[in-house]
N, C-alpha and C positions, 0 to 999 in steps of 0.2 A: 361658363362654369370654371372649375379648376383654379389656376393661379389668378385669373381675373377676379374671381370672388375673394380670394385671399387678399389681393391688393386692396379691394374695397373694405374688407374687414380690418386689415392692417391700418389703413388710413383713419377709419372711424375710431378704432381703439386708441390710436396714437393721439388724435385730436382730443378725445375725451379724457385721456390720461393726463395730457398736458394741462387741460383745464382743471382737473382735480388736484394736480400738483401745486397749483396756485392757491388753493383754498385754505390749507391748514394755517399758514402764516397770516393770511388775510383774516381768517376767523378769529385767531388769537388777538390780533390787534383790534378788530372791530368790537369784540365783546368787552375787551379791557377798556377801550375808550368809552363804550356806552355805559358800562356798569362799574368799572373800577374794581371788579371782583373776580378772583380766580375761581371761586365756587360757581359763579355763573357760567364760566367757560366749561368747567367740569360737567355742569348740568347739560349744556348743549351737546357736548361730546358724548355723554352718556345716553342722551336721547337718540343719537344716531347709532351707537354701538349696541344697545340692548335689543332693539328689534332685529338688527342684523344677525346677532347671535341666535336669537330665538327662532328665527324664520329660515335660516340657511337650509336645514334639511328639507323644508317644504319647498324652497326654491329649487332644490335638486330634483324633487319629484316633478315639479312643473316643467323643468328642463327636459326630463325624460318622457313625460306624458304628452307634452305639447311640442310644437316646432320651436327649437331654441332660438332661431332667428327672430321669430315673432315675439318671444319672451324678451329677448335682448332689446328689440326695437321699442317695445312698450315701456320697459323700464328706463330706457334712455329718455323717452318723452316725459315720464314721470319725474325723473331726476332733473331734467331741464326745467320743468315747472317749479320744482322746489327751490332750485338754485336761483332762478329768476325772482321768485317771491322773496327770498332772503336778501337778494341784491336790492330790490325795490324798497324793502323794509329799512335796510341800512342807508339807503340814499335819502330817506325821509328825515325830518328834523328830530323825531323822537322814536327811535326803533323800539319795538315791543319785544321783550325777551321771550314772552310766551309764544308769539307768532314764529319766532326764529326756532324755538325748541320744537314746535309742532312740525315745521317744515323739515327740520333735521331728522325727526323721527320718520317722516314719510320718505326722506331720502335713504335712510338706513333700511327701511322696508324694501325699497326698490333695489338697493344694492344686494340684498339677500337673495333676490330672484335673478339678478343679473350675473353675479359672480360665477355660478355653476355653468353658465352657458358658453363660456369661452372655449373650453376643451371640446365640447361637441361641435362647435362651429369650425374650429380649426381642423378637426378630424374629417369633417364633411367637405371642407373647402380645399384641402391640400392632399395630394397623393402621398402615399406612405413614404416613398423614397426621399421626399422633400420636407417631411414633417419636422425633423430636428432643426433644420435650417429656418423654417418658418417660426417655430417657437423661439429660436435664438433671436430672430429679428424682432418679434414682439417683446421679448425680454429686454433687448437693447433699447427699443423705443421707450419702454417704461423707465429704464434706468436713465436715459437721456432727459426724460421729462422730470424725474426727481432731481436731476442735476441742475436743470435750468428753471424749474418751477419756482423755487424760492426767490431767485433773482427777478423773475417776471412779476411775482407777487409784490416784491418791494417796489418795483417800478410803478405798478398800478396803484398800490396803496398810497404812496407818497406823491404821486402826480394827480391821480383822479379820485382816490378814496377807496376804501375796502369794498364798498358796495359794488363797484365796477368789476372787481375781481370775481364776485359771484355771478354777475351778469355775463362775464366772459365764459365762466364755467357752464352756465346754462346754455349759452350759444353753442359751446363745444358739443354738448349732448344733442342739441338739435342737428348739428352737422353730422354727428355720428349716426343718428337715426335716419337721416336722409341717405347716407351711404349704405346702411344696412338694408334699406328699402330696395336698393338696386341689386342686392345679393340674391342669387338664385341657386339653391342647393337641392340636391336630390334628398327626399325624406329618408331618414334612418329607419331601419327595421325596428318595429315596435310590437310589443304584445298587444293584440287587438283589444283585449279587455282593459288593459291599463290605459291605452290611448283613448278609449271611449269613456274612461272614468268610472267603469263598472266595478273595478276592484277597490276595496277599502284603502283609504289613505295609509292607515297603519300598516297594511300588508306591503305597500310599496316602500315605506320607510324601512321596514324590517328586511325586505329583500335587498335594498341597498347596503344595509349594515352587514348582511350575510356575505355579500360580495367582498366587502372590506375584510372581514374576518377570515375568509377563505384563502387569503394570500398572505403568507407570513411576511414576505418582503414589504408588503404595503402597510399593514398595520404597525409593524415594528418601526418602519421608517417614519410613520406619522407620529409615533411617540417621540422619536428623535427630533423631528421638526418642531413639535410642540415645545420640547425642552429648549430648542434653539430660540424660539420666540420668547419664552420666559426669560432666558438669559439675556436676550437683546433688550428686553424691558428693564432689566437690572442696570445694564450699562447706560441706557438712555435716561434713566431716572437719576443715577448717582454721578454719571460722567460730567455733566455741565458744571456742577459745583466743584468737583475735583479739578477740572480744567481752570476754572476761575480762581481758585484759591491756591493751587499747588503747581500748576503747569505754566502759568504766565498770563492768565486772563481769559475773558470770554472769546476773544479771537481764536484761541486754540481750539475751542470746541467747534467753532465754525469750520476751522481747517479739518478737524476730525470728520465732521459730517460730509464735507465736500470730498474728502478722500474716500469716504465710504461710497458716495454716489459714483465717483469715478471708478472705483474698484468694481462696483456692481455692473457698470457698463462694460468694462473690460472682460469681466467674467462671462457676461451674456454673449459677447462677441466670440470669446474663445469656445463657448459651447457649440457654436455652429461649425467650428473647424475640427474639433477633437472628436474622435469616435472610440471611446473606451470599450473594451470587450465586456466589462462589468459596469454598466452605467450607473446603476443605483448605488453600488458599493463606492465607486469613486465619488459620486455626488455627496453621499453621506459623510465620507471622510473629509471632503472639502468643507462641509459645515463645521467639523470639529475645529477648524482654524479660528472659530470665534473665541476660543479660549485665550488666544493671544492678546487681543485688546483688553479683555477682562483682567488678565494678569498684569498687563501694562498699567491699567488704571489702579489696580490694587497696590502696586509697589510704592509710589507711582514711578513709572519710567520717564525719561526725558520726553519732552513734547514731540520731537521728531519721531521717536520710536513709537509712541502711542498713535500718532497720526498714520504712520506706515502700517502698524499692526491692524488698525481698523480698516484701512484700504485693502489689505490682503484678505482679511476675514470676509469683507463684503464681496470681494471677487469670488470667494468660495460660494457664497449664496447666489451670485449672478450666474455662476457656472451650473449650479444644481438646478435652478428653476426651469430652464428650457429642457434639460435632459429629463427631469422628472415628468414634466408635462408630456413629453414625447412618449416615454415608456408607458405612462398611464393611458394615453390615447390608444396605444397599440395593444395593451394587455387586457383591457376591460372591454366587454361587449358594448357596442354603441348605445344600446337601449338602457344601460345603467350608468353611463359615464357621468351624467350630470349629478346623480345622487352620490356616487363615490367621491366626486370632486367637492360636493357640498360638505361631506364629512371631513375632508381634508382641510377646507377653509375653517370649519367650525373649531377643530382642535387648535389650529394655528391662532385664530383670533381669541379663543378663550384663554390660551396660555399667557398672552401678553398682559391682560389686566391683572393676572395673578402676580406677575413680576412687578408690575407697577405698585401693587399694594404691599407686597412683602419686602421689597428692597428698602424703602425708607424706614419701615418698622425695625428691620434687622440692623440697619445702619444706626438708628437711634439707640438700640440696645447694646450693640457690640462694636460700633464703628463701621465705616464703609468698607474696610478691607475684608471683613468676614463674609458679607454677602457676595462681594466681587469674586473672592477666591472660591467660595462654594459654587457660584454659578459657572466659573471657569472649569472647575473640576467636573461638574455635572454634565455640561455640554460636551466636553471632550470625551468623557467616559461613555455617555449614552450614544453619541454619534459614532464613535469608534466601535462600540459593542455591537452595532448592527452587522459588522463583519462576521460575527458568530452565527448569524441567522442563515440557514441553508438556502432559502429563497433569494436572499440578497446576494449571496456568493454565486448562485447558479444562474440568475437571470441574465440572459444575453450570451450564455455559453452552452454548447452542447446541442445536438440535434433534437432532443426531447424538450428543450426549453429554448427554442430558437430566439436569437436576439431580435428585437423588434426591427422591422424594416428600416425605420427612420434612424436607428442607431447603427445600422450597417454603413458601409462606405458607399454613399450614393454616387452615381455616375457623374452628376453635375449639380452644383448648388443652384438655388433659386436666383434668378437674375433680373413679427412679431416683433 
């Protein structure tokens, strides 16, 4: 048990994350080659996103009612099947878009149940004094996968074909499931009625929402995180065209995204070393840095400034993620952890499509500078304003609101 189980969990999550990091570029190329239509790509992406959004709260209930390890293992097997099916479809002479869309929807359903399980698994596998370090390692692995995934995707697509990228992702989920099968964790304390399924589903959903609302530091931070995701969607929607037409070409946007991936990795690594007394406050203020690249794109600033600004902003996100996960794992009872995590994911994922829709509409009406400046002002204001929330300021200070053990100074790091 203990750190052995975390090592297995870490390896499984790392392998599957790397496989997933390969898919976006491969999917875009595959669908474009097969159909020549951006609408077809949007359809496939929507088929994955809609069930994920609709079912996330139910995934949280499953993670709390059932063994989260078993839920994660089952969803890994389902996602392996869907990715292998898409890969085989693309390897055929005439891939069927309907089959790919159905497989994408099944994968989105599986991810809705898989995403809320990570926090309960880390909490059960890692002692409190090592939890921040563990979350930092998981965050660093995710960041490294995002950094290397597109390059690996390009290698697979242009040497073997996009279908093999999906086959590789399917195999990565099989490996992850095999590693999870070896994890042995003590069962978390659960309400017997909930665990037996005797309580109405609606009551479990409402109970998770009450836990969210009962903590001002949590729900106000979720609002800030949702705004961040919406602002990020504005940058990702308008940024490529600005880079291509005003900053020097498509290569500049590639540099921007790579700087962001590098910043994300550095921020995740820093989170494992720094131990702020007010972890949520510092993390939310780090998110406010995203106003910098939005402002740089709106001006627009010289390309090196824009690249650097995006790297700094993503370092703020990389720092927040492990700190946030650690605090949430310590502050919520284990029997509701999957549900509150699912609401976190729901708000974050729902805010991004809003940015994708509104950004081009606003740019068409008033030019790209207006939505970029509005997003910069909003993300800076809302993330900074969380400092006015009593719970955000107090969390981690004072004997009555003790700092989570993982955010204290541990005697030694682990040797996410």
